[in-house]
Structures are given as C-alpha cells and as structure tokens.
C-alpha positions, 0 to 999 in steps of 0.5 A, a space after each residue: 410307582 413300580 415299587 411301593 415301599 412302607 414310606 410311600 404307603 404310609 405317606 399316602 395314608 397320612 395324606 388322606 387322613 390329614 385332608 379329612 378323607 378318612 374312608 380313603 385312608 382306611 381303605 388303603 390301610 385295609 389293602 396293606 393288610 391283605 394276604 397278597 400285600 408285600 408291604 405291611 403296616 409299621 408303627 408309623 402307619 398305625 399312627 397315621 391311620 388311627 386319626 382317620 378312625 377318630 375323625 369318622 367315629 369308626 369305633 369298630 375299625 379302630 378296635 380292629 386296628 388295636 387288635 392288629 397292634 397287639 398281634 404284631 407286638 406294638 402294644 408296648 410302643 408309647 407313641 402307638 398307645 397314645 394314638 390309641 388313647 386319642 382314637 378311643 376317646 374320640 370314638 366315645 370309649 373313655 374306658 378303652 382310652 384309659 386302658 391304653 394310657 395305663 399300658 404305657 410304663 410310668 417312666 415312658 409317659 411323656 407330655 403328649 401321652 398326659 395331654 391326650 388323656 387330660 383332653 380325653 377326660 375334658 371332651 367327655 365332661 369329666 373335669 375332676 378326672 382331668 384335674 386329677 390326671 393333671 396333678 398326677 402328671 405334675 407329681 410325675 415330674 412332667 411339666 405342662 404346656 399350652 395344650 395341657 391347659 387348654 384341655 384342663 380348662 375345657 374340662 373344668 368348663 364342661 363340668 362347672 368347676 369354676 373355681 378350679 378353672 380360675 385357679 389353674 388359669 391364674 397359675 399358668 404364668 406364675 407357677 408354670 411359666 406358660 403364656 396364656 393364648 387366645 384359646 385359654 382366654 376363650 376357655 375362661 369366658 366359656 367357664 364363667 358364661 356356662 356357670 351363668 356369670 355372663 356379666 363377669 365373662 363380659 368384663 373378663 373379655 375387656 381385660 384380655 390383652 389381645 383382640 378377642 377373636 371368634 372363639 371368645 365371642 362365640 363362647 359368650 354367645 353360646 352361653 347366653 342361650 342357656 341363660 336367655 340373656 338377649 342383651 349380652 347375646 346381641 353384643 356378642 353376635 354383633 362382634 361375630 357378624 364382623 369377625 366371621 360374617 360367613 359363619 351361619 351358626 352365629 346367625 342361627 343361634 341368635 335367631 333361635 334366641 329371638 324365636 324362643 322369646 317370640 320375637 318373630 320379626 327379628 327372626 325374619 330380619 336375620 333370615 332375610 339377612 342370611 338369604 341376602 348375603 348368600 350364607 347357607 346353613 349347615 344341615 344337622 346330621 347324625 350317623 351311626 356305625 354298625 358292622 363297620 358301615 356308617 349310616 347317616 341321617 338328616 332331620 326328617 330323612 326318608 332315604 334310608 332303606 329301613 325308614 318305615 321301621 325307624 318311623 314306626 318305632 319313633 311314632 310309638 315312642 312318645 306314648 312310652 316315654 310320656 308314661 315315664 314322665 316325659 314332657 315335650 320341650 317344644 321351645 326347641 322347634 323354632 317355627 311359628 306353628 301349633 304345639 301339636 305340629 311342634 311335637 311332630 317336628 321333634 320326632 324327626 330330629 336326626 339323632 333320634 333317627 340314628 338311635 332308632 336305627 341303632 335300637 333296631 339293628 343291635 343287640 341289647 348289650 351293644 353300646 349305641 354310638 351316635 355322632 352329630 355334626 351340631 350341638 345336640 338338641 335339648 329335647 333330644 337330650 331329654 328323650 335319649 335319657 328316657 330311651 336309655 332307661 326304657 330300653 335298658 341301653 347305653 347310648 353315647 352321643 358325640 356332638 360338636 362340643 363334647 360327649 354325652 353318655 346316657 345310661 339308666 335314665 341319666 346323662 354323664 353331663 348331669 344336664 350341665 352342657 
C-alpha cells in the first residue's frame, strides 16, 4: 500500500490477533510505536492488540501497552479498560484486572465490562467474587445475558459452591428470561460432577432438552477421574468417541484411568486404537515470559541453553521438599515401570522445567507466571506448593481449565480442581 492509515494498520493487527498469530500482531503494533512511524495507535488499535497479549500470556507486553494507554489519555475509555481487564485476567493478574474495572465510572460500566469481570473471577476459581460481582451488577440495574451466566456458573463450579450454582441456573429463565444454552447445561454437569455427584450429573444429562454435545460429556468424563468412577467414565467416553472421534484427549483421559486402576490390557487396547486411527496426542508444554521473551518447555526437554542449570536445580529439589513433607504421587506416571523410575519421570514434567527456569532467572520479588497447554499434573500441583514455600515465591500457573495461584505452600484452588 502506498499510503497506510490507521484503518489499514488496525485491520492488519486485528487480523493477526483473530487468527491466533499473537507475535505477528504484537510486532506490527511495535512498528506503530516507533518514532519514525507516521501512524500511531488509537483506542481501536489498542483493543485489537490486547487479546494477542492474552492469547500468548504476555504479561509484560500487556503492561507496557497499559502504560502507553495512560500516556495518551485513554485511561478513562470504558472499552479500553474492559479490554485491559480481559488481558490482565488471562495473563494471571487478577489484582490488575480489578484495578482496571474500578477505573470505569459506575454509570459507564456496561454489560460487557461486568461480564468480563465475572468471567475473570471464574477463571481464577474465585466463585464467591463472581457471585458478589453478579449481585452488584443486578443492583446497578444491568441485566444479565447468556455470557453472564456462563461465567457465573463456571465460577460456582470451580469453587465447589454447588447450591449457589443450581440456584442461579434455575433462575435463568424464571427471573432473568435467559434461555439456557448448551454451555450452561455443561456448566451444571461440571458443577455436580466436580462435587462428586456423578450419578446426579448423569441423570441431569438425560433431562437436557437438546442432544448433549462434547462439552457436556467431556465435563462428566473429566470429573470421573477425580472420583475414580470407571463405570460412568466409560459411558461418557463411549459418547465422546462418537461425537469427536479425532480428539485424543478423551482417549488419553480414559487410558489414564485404566492405568491408575492397573488395567494395562485396556490401556494397550486404547493406545492401539489411537495408533490404528492415526490420532496423535498433543504433547504437553509449558512456557514462561521473561523480559518480553517466551521460553517454551516440553516434558524432558534438553534443548534449552540453560538445560544443565535447570536439571541441576530439579535434581536437588526432591530432597528439599521431602524434608518439608512431600510424598511423590507416582499415580500420575502412567507407565508400567518401577516406583523409582516413576519418581524420576515426575521431575521432568514441562511445568517443573518452566518454574525451575523462572527461579534461576528472576528476582525473589517477581511473580513467576507459567502457562500450560494441558491440565496441570496433580504431582506438579503438590510440588509447586512446596516450591512456593521453600523459595518464598509467588507462582501463577494458567492451565487449560483455570488459574492456580501458589503462595506460602498453598494454592488458591484449595485443592478443589
């Protein structure tokens, strides 16, 4: 283009963001900020690039954009602040998200702003805060929609406040005239199943006035592992194998349950089925951002330049945390091998590698923020609690389901996840 204006720049950034190309969106935004750039970002550009920070969990880049917002006088723009709420929440900083929410004047807080804050609390497992924010929204005269209830019910589910969740679900139509959708039914199944009420959840599915989809059966299957209920797990998995035959996660989840039960023949059958049908498992990976650069780790990764220092730290870790009371949970190593080999296998999980790298390369007062593409491993969850206490560090882990905030030997989830 011989002449690029604010529309063409913003359209390109938005296109990258919407197609999951976060780094390209952020690079183009950086070009706009250069001194010799004739076109500078406006509020629409800001809103287009912030989801890229959220997608890549790039907290530092997001914070710099926030500083730019303040410099150019956009801190009073409700739409920009709402985008900042979403960005900070997805980068693991609920405190910053709430600060942005509080900057919006009461009479300018629209449904989108309220929904974003409710959903932020939900993703961090702060169910009671989701409920409190919802009640404040209704008192402010803003009526909820379907998105509101998805966030609200999700928050109740992650926090185990079952009766609250059921009450809000039952009031959707009668009190607020919001028709329940597929995602709301999935939230209720998750709500009941997480609380161990699997039979009730299964009966609830039968009453759903639409064909149950993958999210509904997936919620039931995921909860079965916690309760170790293979009977219901097999029912849910059978449905999922038909609904989404190429999703490896369902096969792996059931396979893991068989492995925990020592049913190795069933494990072999599922693995053979995966291989026969050409379904590939997504490798678990974790990443951490330091000084604006993302560092990605796979389980057992040796490719990082600091691998030697990382593994030295991790090899010394078991002795330290065992002295503090840690007992390795080798049930999360799903192979028919010796206990000693299982303990060694636990050390090399991707989230542990990323945290070790963070400990080596950040100051004690810096929050270590990790993102994982799968659900956090149960043993890693326990180990990170010990690390947070021994090293006196705050660690935030964002997995595929939610955030975990570790501090002084405890996690914000209260081990309900």
